[in-house]
N, CA, C and O atoms as CSV, one atom per row, in Angstrom:
chain,resi,resn,atom,element,x,y,z
A,1,MET,N,N,0.963,-1.229,0.049
A,1,MET,CA,C,-0.051,-0.008,-0.232
A,1,MET,C,C,0.669,1.397,-0.272
A,1,MET,O,O,1.716,1.377,0.377
A,2,ASN,N,N,0.467,2.262,-0.692
A,2,ASN,CA,C,1.159,3.581,-1.081
A,2,ASN,C,C,0.817,4.337,0.784
A,2,ASN,O,O,0.074,3.987,1.701
A,3,ILE,N,N,1.834,5.497,0.601
A,3,ILE,CA,C,1.838,6.190,1.981
A,3,ILE,C,C,0.496,6.703,2.030
A,3,ILE,O,O,-0.208,5.951,2.704
A,4,GLY,N,N,0.140,7.268,1.772
A,4,GLY,CA,C,-1.465,7.655,2.256
A,4,GLY,C,C,-2.407,6.717,2.419
A,4,GLY,O,O,-3.588,7.037,2.559
A,5,ILE,N,N,-2.076,5.687,2.421
A,5,ILE,CA,C,-2.609,4.738,2.398
A,5,ILE,C,C,-2.167,4.266,4.022
A,5,ILE,O,O,-3.002,4.142,4.918
A,6,ALA,N,N,-1.381,4.142,4.117
A,6,ALA,CA,C,-0.751,3.570,5.420
A,6,ALA,C,C,-1.131,4.824,6.346
A,6,ALA,O,O,-1.414,4.594,7.522
A,7,SER,N,N,-1.147,5.937,5.937
A,7,SER,CA,C,-0.686,7.297,6.851
A,7,SER,C,C,-2.357,7.159,7.313
A,7,SER,O,O,-2.484,7.557,8.471
A,8,GLU,N,N,-3.797,6.654,6.648
A,8,GLU,CA,C,-4.910,6.556,6.722
A,8,GLU,C,C,-5.242,5.382,7.753
A,8,GLU,O,O,-6.211,5.201,8.489
A,9,LYS,N,N,-4.285,4.783,7.569
A,9,LYS,CA,C,-4.868,3.181,8.771
A,9,LYS,C,C,-3.629,3.254,10.037
A,9,LYS,O,O,-3.836,2.729,11.131
A,10,SER,N,N,-2.660,3.795,9.797
A,10,SER,CA,C,-1.996,4.266,11.499
A,10,SER,C,C,-2.137,4.874,11.612
A,10,SER,O,O,-1.569,4.831,12.703
A,11,GLY,N,N,-2.653,6.348,11.545
A,11,GLY,CA,C,-3.391,7.810,12.092
A,11,GLY,C,C,-2.204,8.360,12.301
A,11,GLY,O,O,-1.978,9.079,13.275
A,12,LEU,N,N,-1.132,8.000,11.185
A,12,LEU,CA,C,0.164,9.087,11.225
A,12,LEU,C,C,0.170,9.650,9.974
A,12,LEU,O,O,-0.336,9.110,8.990
A,13,PRO,N,N,0.831,10.919,9.973
A,13,PRO,CA,C,0.854,12.034,8.772
A,13,PRO,C,C,1.673,10.889,8.081
A,13,PRO,O,O,1.944,9.729,8.394
A,14,SER,N,N,2.001,11.833,6.828
A,14,SER,CA,C,2.968,10.929,5.893
A,14,SER,C,C,4.347,11.394,5.983
A,14,SER,O,O,5.287,10.612,5.844
A,15,LYS,N,N,4.497,12.591,6.201
A,15,LYS,CA,C,5.626,13.336,7.114
A,15,LYS,C,C,6.471,12.593,8.248
A,15,LYS,O,O,7.702,12.596,8.263
A,16,THR,N,N,5.619,11.918,9.254
A,16,THR,CA,C,5.897,11.583,9.783
A,16,THR,C,C,6.466,10.061,9.926
A,16,THR,O,O,7.324,9.683,10.723
A,17,ILE,N,N,5.659,9.156,8.795
A,17,ILE,CA,C,6.325,8.007,8.556
A,17,ILE,C,C,7.438,8.282,7.097
A,17,ILE,O,O,8.096,7.384,6.573
A,18,ARG,N,N,7.431,8.929,6.899
A,18,ARG,CA,C,8.690,9.256,5.750
A,18,ARG,C,C,10.179,9.351,6.969
A,18,ARG,O,O,11.257,8.785,6.786
A,19,TYR,N,N,9.786,10.284,8.255
A,19,TYR,CA,C,10.720,10.546,8.784
A,19,TYR,C,C,11.160,9.215,9.643
A,19,TYR,O,O,12.356,9.080,9.903
A,20,TYR,N,N,9.939,7.942,10.218
A,20,TYR,CA,C,10.586,7.142,10.606
A,20,TYR,C,C,10.997,5.716,9.713
A,20,TYR,O,O,11.249,4.647,10.268
A,21,GLY,N,N,11.010,5.888,8.469
A,21,GLY,CA,C,11.722,5.448,7.238
A,21,GLY,C,C,13.320,5.806,7.224
A,21,GLY,O,O,14.251,5.001,7.228
A,22,ASP,N,N,13.387,7.399,7.204
A,22,ASP,CA,C,14.867,7.772,7.213
A,22,ASP,C,C,15.385,7.433,8.377
A,22,ASP,O,O,16.594,7.218,8.299
A,23,ILE,N,N,14.887,7.293,9.523
A,23,ILE,CA,C,16.107,6.979,10.822
A,23,ILE,C,C,15.872,5.440,10.518
A,23,ILE,O,O,16.634,4.686,11.122
A,24,GLY,N,N,14.974,4.879,9.711
A,24,GLY,CA,C,15.571,3.865,9.922
A,24,GLY,C,C,14.840,2.440,11.057
A,24,GLY,O,O,15.306,1.310,11.201
A,25,LEU,N,N,13.553,3.057,11.723
A,25,LEU,CA,C,12.736,2.557,12.598
A,25,LEU,C,C,11.618,2.030,11.579
A,25,LEU,O,O,10.620,1.633,12.181
A,26,LEU,N,N,11.542,1.935,10.287
A,26,LEU,CA,C,10.530,1.395,9.163
A,26,LEU,C,C,11.189,1.237,8.223
A,26,LEU,O,O,11.782,2.237,7.819
A,27,ARG,N,N,11.346,0.151,7.594
A,27,ARG,CA,C,12.018,-0.377,6.371
A,27,ARG,C,C,10.992,-0.697,5.294
A,27,ARG,O,O,11.127,-1.808,4.783
A,28,PRO,N,N,9.910,0.120,4.813
A,28,PRO,CA,C,9.326,-0.788,3.442
A,28,PRO,C,C,10.231,-1.221,2.771
A,28,PRO,O,O,11.458,-1.131,2.795
A,29,ALA,N,N,9.118,-1.962,1.843
A,29,ALA,CA,C,9.924,-2.227,0.938
A,29,ALA,C,C,9.491,-1.199,-0.385
A,29,ALA,O,O,8.566,-0.392,-0.286
A,30,ARG,N,N,10.445,-1.392,-1.833
A,30,ARG,CA,C,9.737,-0.724,-2.899
A,30,ARG,C,C,9.441,-0.953,-3.998
A,30,ARG,O,O,10.091,-1.756,-4.668
A,31,THR,N,N,8.454,-0.352,-4.442
A,31,THR,CA,C,7.811,-1.062,-5.613
A,31,THR,C,C,8.776,-1.038,-7.015
A,31,THR,O,O,9.879,-0.621,-6.663
A,32,ASP,N,N,8.773,-1.326,-8.452
A,32,ASP,CA,C,9.418,-1.410,-9.389
A,32,ASP,C,C,9.749,-0.003,-9.537
A,32,ASP,O,O,10.892,0.156,-9.964
A,33,ASN,N,N,9.002,1.228,-9.283
A,33,ASN,CA,C,9.376,2.761,-9.532
A,33,ASN,C,C,9.649,3.085,-8.969
A,33,ASN,O,O,9.702,4.289,-9.219
A,34,GLY,N,N,10.330,2.688,-7.182
A,34,GLY,CA,C,10.844,2.818,-6.459
A,34,GLY,C,C,10.392,3.702,-5.294
A,34,GLY,O,O,11.106,4.137,-4.390
A,35,TYR,N,N,8.585,3.962,-5.543
A,35,TYR,CA,C,7.597,3.843,-4.272
A,35,TYR,C,C,7.753,3.211,-2.877
A,35,TYR,O,O,8.144,2.043,-2.860
A,36,ARG,N,N,7.578,3.637,-2.059
A,36,ARG,CA,C,7.400,3.045,-0.854
A,36,ARG,C,C,5.962,2.094,-0.995
A,36,ARG,O,O,4.953,2.643,-1.438
A,37,ASP,N,N,5.926,0.733,-0.620
A,37,ASP,CA,C,5.181,-0.430,-0.452
A,37,ASP,C,C,4.881,-0.814,0.712
A,37,ASP,O,O,5.085,-2.003,0.959
A,38,TYR,N,N,4.235,0.168,1.918
A,38,TYR,CA,C,3.493,-0.761,2.806
A,38,TYR,C,C,2.982,-1.681,3.198
A,38,TYR,O,O,1.783,-1.725,2.920
A,39,SER,N,N,3.585,-2.961,4.074
A,39,SER,CA,C,3.015,-3.970,4.109
A,39,SER,C,C,1.824,-3.735,5.411
A,39,SER,O,O,1.753,-2.753,6.149
A,40,VAL,N,N,1.047,-4.816,5.420
A,40,VAL,CA,C,0.170,-5.050,6.746
A,40,VAL,C,C,1.063,-4.527,8.382
A,40,VAL,O,O,0.817,-3.699,9.258
A,41,ALA,N,N,2.494,-5.842,8.066
A,41,ALA,CA,C,3.448,-5.587,9.402
A,41,ALA,C,C,3.769,-4.391,9.550
A,41,ALA,O,O,4.126,-4.046,10.676
A,42,ASP,N,N,3.738,-3.380,8.438
A,42,ASP,CA,C,4.380,-2.028,8.676
A,42,ASP,C,C,3.520,-1.301,9.264
A,42,ASP,O,O,4.090,-0.425,9.914
A,43,ILE,N,N,2.227,-1.249,9.352
A,43,ILE,CA,C,0.724,-0.433,9.465
A,43,ILE,C,C,1.093,-1.184,11.232
A,43,ILE,O,O,1.351,-0.322,12.072
A,44,HIS,N,N,1.107,-2.312,11.618
A,44,HIS,CA,C,1.405,-2.614,12.972
A,44,HIS,C,C,2.574,-1.944,13.717
A,44,HIS,O,O,2.585,-1.410,14.826
A,45,ARG,N,N,3.954,-2.184,12.444
A,45,ARG,CA,C,4.661,-0.752,13.714
A,45,ARG,C,C,4.602,0.154,13.811
A,45,ARG,O,O,5.207,0.738,14.710
A,46,LEU,N,N,3.598,0.963,12.660
A,46,LEU,CA,C,3.380,2.471,12.768
A,46,LEU,C,C,2.465,2.681,13.895
A,46,LEU,O,O,2.348,3.747,14.498
A,47,ARG,N,N,1.777,1.519,14.159
A,47,ARG,CA,C,1.023,1.888,15.565
A,47,ARG,C,C,1.403,1.510,16.496
A,47,ARG,O,O,0.630,1.548,17.454
A,48,PHE,N,N,2.436,1.093,16.646
A,48,PHE,CA,C,3.264,0.571,17.966
A,48,PHE,C,C,3.754,2.009,18.163
A,48,PHE,O,O,3.510,2.702,19.150
A,49,LEU,N,N,4.583,2.419,16.934
A,49,LEU,CA,C,5.095,3.854,17.138
A,49,LEU,C,C,4.331,4.911,18.047
A,49,LEU,O,O,4.667,5.521,19.062
A,50,GLN,N,N,3.371,4.890,17.414
A,50,GLN,CA,C,2.525,6.085,17.513
A,50,GLN,C,C,2.111,5.842,18.832
A,50,GLN,O,O,2.370,6.752,19.620
A,51,ARG,N,N,1.475,4.749,19.330
A,51,ARG,CA,C,1.136,4.412,20.842
A,51,ARG,C,C,2.055,4.913,21.828
A,51,ARG,O,O,1.891,5.679,22.778
A,52,SER,N,N,3.209,4.214,21.316
A,52,SER,CA,C,4.570,4.590,22.429
A,52,SER,C,C,5.263,5.740,22.190
A,52,SER,O,O,6.086,5.843,23.099
A,53,ARG,N,N,5.354,6.669,21.426
A,53,ARG,CA,C,5.246,7.930,21.511
A,53,ARG,C,C,4.156,9.057,21.992
A,53,ARG,O,O,4.237,10.276,22.142
A,54,SER,N,N,3.225,8.217,22.147
A,54,SER,CA,C,1.964,9.059,22.762
A,54,SER,C,C,2.275,8.977,24.353
A,54,SER,O,O,1.915,9.772,25.220
A,55,LEU,N,N,2.970,7.906,24.481
A,55,LEU,CA,C,3.025,7.715,25.888
A,55,LEU,C,C,4.417,7.939,26.467
A,55,LEU,O,O,4.995,7.207,27.271
A,56,GLY,N,N,4.937,9.271,25.829
A,56,GLY,CA,C,5.631,9.768,26.312
A,56,GLY,C,C,7.582,9.135,25.937
A,56,GLY,O,O,8.598,9.610,26.444
A,57,PHE,N,N,7.493,8.004,24.940
A,57,PHE,CA,C,8.830,7.501,24.936
A,57,PHE,C,C,9.493,8.317,23.393
A,57,PHE,O,O,8.979,8.681,22.336
A,58,SER,N,N,10.567,8.337,23.837
A,58,SER,CA,C,11.668,9.133,23.071
A,58,SER,C,C,11.793,8.625,21.483
A,58,SER,O,O,11.070,7.629,21.445
A,59,VAL,N,N,12.095,8.734,20.780
A,59,VAL,CA,C,12.478,8.100,19.356
A,59,VAL,C,C,13.340,6.944,20.054
A,59,VAL,O,O,13.094,5.741,20.144
A,60,ASP,N,N,14.356,7.643,20.490
A,60,ASP,CA,C,15.286,5.935,20.683
A,60,ASP,C,C,14.632,4.580,21.710
A,60,ASP,O,O,14.812,3.365,21.633
A,61,GLU,N,N,13.842,5.393,22.632
A,61,GLU,CA,C,13.740,4.156,23.153
A,61,GLU,C,C,12.169,3.676,22.620
A,61,GLU,O,O,11.493,2.865,23.253
A,62,CYS,N,N,11.686,4.368,21.256
A,62,CYS,CA,C,10.562,3.547,20.682
A,62,CYS,C,C,11.926,2.524,19.879
A,62,CYS,O,O,11.847,1.318,19.650
A,63,ARG,N,N,12.662,3.083,19.688
A,63,ARG,CA,C,13.689,1.989,18.683
A,63,ARG,C,C,14.287,0.606,19.638
A,63,ARG,O,O,14.746,-0.482,19.290
A,64,GLN,N,N,14.126,1.006,20.507
A,64,GLN,CA,C,14.480,-0.093,21.898
A,64,GLN,C,C,13.031,-0.332,21.879
A,64,GLN,O,O,13.266,-1.304,21.161
A,65,LEU,N,N,12.121,-0.350,21.961
A,65,LEU,CA,C,10.894,-1.196,22.781
A,65,LEU,C,C,10.090,-1.863,21.197
A,65,LEU,O,O,9.243,-2.752,21.291
A,66,LEU,N,N,10.466,-1.341,19.943
A,66,LEU,CA,C,10.196,-1.651,18.628
A,66,LEU,C,C,11.161,-3.322,18.475
A,66,LEU,O,O,10.535,-4.302,18.073
A,67,SER,N,N,12.524,-3.442,18.802
A,67,SER,CA,C,13.562,-4.053,18.723
A,67,SER,C,C,12.273,-5.050,19.601
A,67,SER,O,O,11.444,-5.702,18.967
A,68,LEU,N,N,12.298,-5.019,20.735
A,68,LEU,CA,C,12.013,-6.036,22.148
A,68,LEU,C,C,10.580,-6.335,21.493
A,68,LEU,O,O,9.998,-7.347,21.884
A,69,TYR,N,N,9.945,-5.492,20.483
A,69,TYR,CA,C,8.501,-6.321,19.979
A,69,TYR,C,C,8.544,-7.053,18.977
A,69,TYR,O,O,7.634,-7.861,18.791
A,70,GLN,N,N,9.774,-6.929,17.952
A,70,GLN,CA,C,9.709,-7.716,17.138
A,70,GLN,C,C,10.549,-8.913,17.936
A,70,GLN,O,O,10.404,-10.032,17.443
A,71,ASP,N,N,11.418,-8.818,19.120
A,71,ASP,CA,C,11.589,-10.439,19.272
A,71,ASP,C,C,10.851,-11.429,19.946
A,71,ASP,O,O,10.285,-10.998,20.951
A,72,LYS,N,N,10.680,-12.637,19.702
A,72,LYS,CA,C,9.562,-12.883,20.279
A,72,LYS,C,C,10.633,-13.769,21.679
A,72,LYS,O,O,10.153,-14.008,22.787
A,73,ASP,N,N,11.724,-14.040,21.383
A,73,ASP,CA,C,12.572,-14.676,22.553
A,73,ASP,C,C,12.757,-13.033,23.772
A,73,ASP,O,O,13.696,-13.023,24.568
A,74,ARG,N,N,12.306,-12.483,23.747
A,74,ARG,CA,C,12.450,-11.048,24.595
A,74,ARG,C,C,12.074,-11.432,25.829
A,74,ARG,O,O,11.408,-12.419,26.143
A,75,GLU,N,N,12.634,-10.426,26.648
A,75,GLU,CA,C,12.686,-10.923,28.540
A,75,GLU,C,C,11.948,-9.904,28.700
A,75,GLU,O,O,12.376,-8.836,28.262
A,76,SER,N,N,10.759,-9.937,29.307
A,76,SER,CA,C,9.860,-8.834,29.801
A,76,SER,C,C,10.189,-8.451,30.465
A,76,SER,O,O,9.875,-7.262,30.532
A,77,ALA,N,N,10.839,-8.822,31.268
A,77,ALA,CA,C,12.084,-7.966,32.126
A,77,ALA,C,C,12.926,-6.206,31.074
A,77,ALA,O,O,12.797,-4.981,31.085
A,78,ASP,N,N,13.450,-6.906,30.600
A,78,ASP,CA,C,13.880,-5.584,29.528
A,78,ASP,C,C,12.646,-4.361,29.200
A,78,ASP,O,O,12.724,-3.134,29.255
A,79,VAL,N,N,11.510,-5.261,28.844
A,79,VAL,CA,C,10.691,-4.158,28.061
A,79,VAL,C,C,10.198,-3.064,30.177
A,79,VAL,O,O,10.121,-1.854,30.388
A,80,LYS,N,N,10.056,-3.949,30.922
A,80,LYS,CA,C,9.507,-2.889,31.945
A,80,LYS,C,C,10.651,-2.577,32.463
A,80,LYS,O,O,10.477,-2.159,33.608
A,81,SER,N,N,12.005,-2.587,32.083
A,81,SER,CA,C,13.032,-2.112,32.586
A,81,SER,C,C,12.631,-0.501,31.898
A,81,SER,O,O,12.672,0.333,32.802
A,82,ILE,N,N,12.375,-0.069,30.956
A,82,ILE,CA,C,12.600,0.674,30.016
A,82,ILE,C,C,11.067,1.374,30.228
A,82,ILE,O,O,10.965,2.462,29.661
A,83,ALA,N,N,10.178,1.035,30.766
A,83,ALA,CA,C,8.835,1.403,30.638
A,83,ALA,C,C,9.278,2.156,32.814
A,83,ALA,O,O,8.746,3.140,33.329
A,84,GLU,N,N,10.116,1.415,33.341
A,84,GLU,CA,C,10.327,1.765,34.522
A,84,GLU,C,C,11.106,3.022,34.618
A,84,GLU,O,O,10.735,3.909,35.386
A,85,ALA,N,N,11.888,3.116,34.073
A,85,ALA,CA,C,12.973,4.353,33.475
A,85,ALA,C,C,12.155,5.644,32.848
A,85,ALA,O,O,12.492,6.814,33.028
A,86,LYS,N,N,10.972,5.189,32.050
A,86,LYS,CA,C,10.073,6.453,31.460
A,86,LYS,C,C,9.513,7.305,33.022
A,86,LYS,O,O,9.461,8.447,33.479
A,87,LEU,N,N,9.139,5.780,33.450
A,87,LEU,CA,C,7.965,6.248,34.886
A,87,LEU,C,C,8.664,7.151,35.801
A,87,LEU,O,O,7.899,7.922,36.382
A,88,GLN,N,N,10.000,7.281,36.114
A,88,GLN,CA,C,10.708,7.795,36.990
A,88,GLN,C,C,11.069,9.134,36.222
A,88,GLN,O,O,11.090,10.095,36.990
A,89,GLU,N,N,11.309,9.392,35.123
A,89,GLU,CA,C,11.486,10.432,34.347
A,89,GLU,C,C,10.036,11.259,34.177
A,89,GLU,O,O,10.109,12.349,33.611
A,90,ILE,N,N,9.193,10.961,34.472
A,90,ILE,CA,C,7.439,11.091,34.306
A,90,ILE,C,C,7.274,11.987,35.565
A,90,ILE,O,O,6.735,13.059,35.839
A,91,ASP,N,N,8.206,10.750,36.380
A,91,ASP,CA,C,7.681,11.733,38.227
A,91,ASP,C,C,8.481,12.362,38.476
A,91,ASP,O,O,8.546,12.738,39.646
A,92,ARG,N,N,9.556,12.828,37.468
A,92,ARG,CA,C,10.801,13.462,38.220
A,92,ARG,C,C,10.624,15.186,37.262
A,92,ARG,O,O,11.271,16.190,37.558
A,93,LYS,N,N,9.551,15.092,36.081
A,93,LYS,CA,C,9.260,16.357,35.499
A,93,LYS,C,C,7.881,16.469,36.288
A,93,LYS,O,O,7.592,17.536,36.830
A,94,ILE,N,N,7.248,15.650,36.335
A,94,ILE,CA,C,6.023,16.024,37.473
A,94,ILE,C,C,6.241,17.297,38.970
A,94,ILE,O,O,5.824,18.385,39.369
A,95,ALA,N,N,7.095,16.298,39.291
A,95,ALA,CA,C,7.519,16.944,40.629
A,95,ALA,C,C,8.098,18.397,40.107
A,95,ALA,O,O,7.873,19.478,40.651
A,96,GLU,N,N,8.751,18.215,39.143
A,96,GLU,CA,C,9.677,20.027,38.885
A,96,GLU,C,C,8.841,20.694,38.517
A,96,GLU,O,O,9.042,21.904,38.620
A,97,LEU,N,N,7.628,20.263,37.969
A,97,LEU,CA,C,5.951,21.490,37.228
A,97,LEU,C,C,5.632,21.624,38.539
A,97,LEU,O,O,5.836,22.799,38.846
A,98,VAL,N,N,5.231,20.999,39.466
A,98,VAL,CA,C,4.265,20.801,40.836
A,98,VAL,C,C,5.611,22.479,41.421
A,98,VAL,O,O,5.345,23.675,41.304
A,99,GLY,N,N,6.669,21.977,41.882
A,99,GLY,CA,C,7.527,23.169,42.067
A,99,GLY,C,C,7.255,24.474,41.363
A,99,GLY,O,O,6.915,25.490,41.969
A,100,LEU,N,N,7.439,24.396,39.890
A,100,LEU,CA,C,7.451,25.815,39.282
A,100,LEU,C,C,5.690,26.372,39.762
A,100,LEU,O,O,5.362,27.510,40.098
A,101,ARG,N,N,4.855,25.219,39.651
A,101,ARG,CA,C,4.107,25.886,39.626
A,101,ARG,C,C,3.624,27.223,41.320
A,101,ARG,O,O,3.174,28.362,41.448
A,102,GLY,N,N,4.093,26.113,42.217
A,102,GLY,CA,C,3.875,26.989,43.516
A,102,GLY,C,C,4.825,28.211,43.686
A,102,GLY,O,O,4.385,29.240,44.199
A,103,LEU,N,N,5.877,28.139,43.347
A,103,LEU,CA,C,6.815,29.318,42.798
A,103,LEU,C,C,6.101,30.701,42.147
A,103,LEU,O,O,6.207,31.860,42.548
A,104,LEU,N,N,5.445,30.247,41.165
A,104,LEU,CA,C,4.498,30.859,40.039
A,104,LEU,C,C,3.333,31.588,40.780
A,104,LEU,O,O,2.890,32.733,40.688
A,105,HIS,N,N,3.040,30.642,41.453
A,105,HIS,CA,C,1.293,30.929,42.125
A,105,HIS,C,C,2.010,31.394,43.615
A,105,HIS,O,O,1.246,31.375,44.580
A,106,HIS,N,N,3.136,31.723,43.811
A,106,HIS,CA,C,3.550,32.998,45.244
A,106,HIS,C,C,3.859,33.808,44.623
A,106,HIS,O,O,3.653,34.937,45.069
A,107,LEU,N,N,4.512,33.673,43.278
A,107,LEU,CA,C,4.699,35.294,42.843
A,107,LEU,C,C,3.511,36.082,42.708
A,107,LEU,O,O,3.380,37.205,43.194
A,108,VAL,N,N,2.685,35.497,42.067
A,108,VAL,CA,C,1.247,35.705,41.265
A,108,VAL,C,C,0.602,36.238,42.913
A,108,VAL,O,O,0.880,37.425,43.085
A,109,GLU,N,N,0.100,35.839,43.689
A,109,GLU,CA,C,-0.245,36.061,44.720
A,109,GLU,C,C,0.469,37.617,45.488
A,109,GLU,O,O,-0.195,38.465,46.084
A,110,HIS,N,N,1.399,37.637,45.344
A,110,HIS,CA,C,2.407,38.376,45.944
A,110,HIS,C,C,2.479,40.008,45.032
A,110,HIS,O,O,2.755,41.112,45.502
A,111,CYS,N,N,2.195,39.714,43.900
A,111,CYS,CA,C,2.278,41.049,43.053
A,111,CYS,C,C,0.659,41.638,43.042
A,111,CYS,O,O,-0.333,40.950,42.800
A,112,HIS,N,N,0.671,42.825,43.308
A,112,HIS,CA,C,-0.138,43.756,43.621
A,112,HIS,C,C,-1.082,43.894,42.395
A,112,HIS,O,O,-2.312,43.906,42.443
A,113,GLY,N,N,-0.424,43.979,41.463
A,113,GLY,CA,C,-0.840,43.985,39.681
A,113,GLY,C,C,-2.070,45.262,39.662
A,113,GLY,O,O,-3.170,45.115,39.129
A,114,ASP,N,N,-1.670,46.370,40.279
A,114,ASP,CA,C,-2.072,47.823,40.544
A,114,ASP,C,C,-1.176,48.588,38.852
A,114,ASP,O,O,-0.590,48.041,37.918
A,115,GLU,N,N,-1.436,49.765,39.113
A,115,GLU,CA,C,-0.343,51.099,38.808
A,115,GLU,C,C,0.384,51.286,39.372
A,115,GLU,O,O,0.842,52.423,39.257
A,116,ARG,N,N,1.018,50.395,40.351
A,116,ARG,CA,C,2.638,50.481,40.887
A,116,ARG,C,C,3.757,49.887,40.562
A,116,ARG,O,O,3.648,48.673,40.739
A,117,PRO,N,N,4.789,50.198,40.164
A,117,PRO,CA,C,6.062,49.362,39.235
A,117,PRO,C,C,6.515,48.148,40.294
A,117,PRO,O,O,6.909,47.025,39.978
A,118,ASP,N,N,6.400,48.521,41.214
A,118,ASP,CA,C,6.708,47.082,42.036
A,118,ASP,C,C,6.378,46.089,41.686
A,118,ASP,O,O,5.312,46.294,41.107
A,119,CYS,N,N,6.725,44.531,41.633
A,119,CYS,CA,C,6.256,43.464,40.793
A,119,CYS,C,C,7.443,42.872,41.385
A,119,CYS,O,O,8.602,43.267,41.510
A,120,PRO,N,N,6.571,41.378,41.847
A,120,PRO,CA,C,8.106,40.418,42.947
A,120,PRO,C,C,7.798,39.550,41.409
A,120,PRO,O,O,8.582,38.606,41.322
A,121,ILE,N,N,7.119,39.624,40.539
A,121,ILE,CA,C,7.604,38.445,39.468
A,121,ILE,C,C,8.720,39.261,38.245
A,121,ILE,O,O,9.601,38.538,37.781
A,122,ILE,N,N,8.677,40.241,37.921
A,122,ILE,CA,C,9.386,40.937,37.828
A,122,ILE,C,C,11.098,40.993,38.274
A,122,ILE,O,O,12.036,40.793,37.502
A,123,ASP,N,N,11.179,41.303,39.646
A,123,ASP,CA,C,12.205,40.807,40.573
A,123,ASP,C,C,12.500,39.129,40.691
A,123,ASP,O,O,13.520,38.719,41.244
A,124,GLU,N,N,11.839,38.533,40.309
A,124,GLU,CA,C,12.512,37.101,40.025
A,124,GLU,C,C,12.789,36.989,39.278
A,124,GLU,O,O,13.940,36.601,39.081
A,125,LEU,N,N,11.923,37.252,38.293
A,125,LEU,CA,C,13.291,37.109,36.873
A,125,LEU,C,C,14.178,37.538,36.522
A,125,LEU,O,O,15.046,36.983,35.849
A,126,ALA,N,N,14.134,39.376,37.169
A,126,ALA,CA,C,15.713,39.079,36.917
A,126,ALA,C,C,16.704,38.745,37.988
A,126,ALA,O,O,17.817,39.255,38.109
A,127,GLY,N,N,16.386,38.201,38.439
A,127,GLY,CA,C,17.157,37.413,39.579
A,127,GLY,C,C,17.520,38.951,40.922
A,127,GLY,O,O,18.465,39.740,40.925
A,128,GLU,N,N,16.513,38.865,41.736
A,128,GLU,CA,C,16.709,40.126,42.870
A,128,GLU,C,C,15.907,39.338,43.655
A,128,GLU,O,O,15.176,40.008,44.384
A,129,GLY,N,N,15.791,38.209,43.756
A,129,GLY,CA,C,15.397,37.628,44.529
A,129,GLY,C,C,13.850,36.729,44.902
A,129,GLY,O,O,13.168,37.030,43.922
A,130,MET,N,N,13.279,36.129,45.480
A,130,MET,CA,C,12.117,35.697,45.635
A,130,MET,C,C,11.422,36.469,46.737
A,130,MET,O,O,12.066,36.936,47.676
A,131,VAL,N,N,9.747,36.641,46.596
A,131,VAL,CA,C,9.265,37.357,47.817
A,131,VAL,C,C,9.144,36.025,49.115
A,131,VAL,O,O,9.248,34.829,48.842
A,132,GLN,N,N,8.974,36.419,50.121
A,132,GLN,CA,C,8.995,35.922,51.292
A,132,GLN,C,C,7.850,35.379,51.486
A,132,GLN,O,O,7.605,34.820,52.554
């Protein structure tokens, strides 16, 4: 099937599908005239990649997961290890965002938001210290 049909069946834009081919995540067959020819197995791999990316896995992590997906002798511990590392990364990012939210909330609460020039938000951005 051509890239348009592969796009429709996988839910991925053609540009993304081409990119995955360019970086070696997917190797579709070629027709006699050189066009990409996607198989049903390619569509399964594209859907796998789409779901992996939607869970926040990087391209390199997707490469590892795809390799494990295709390896019928894989150990689930290898897959779990990648997922656990991603979960730790997400937890770290959430903690960082919670901290940023707290700081910004504090600054907004302490800014008068009136005609005066005093502004703890500007002071913090300028590195002049956080409001206590």
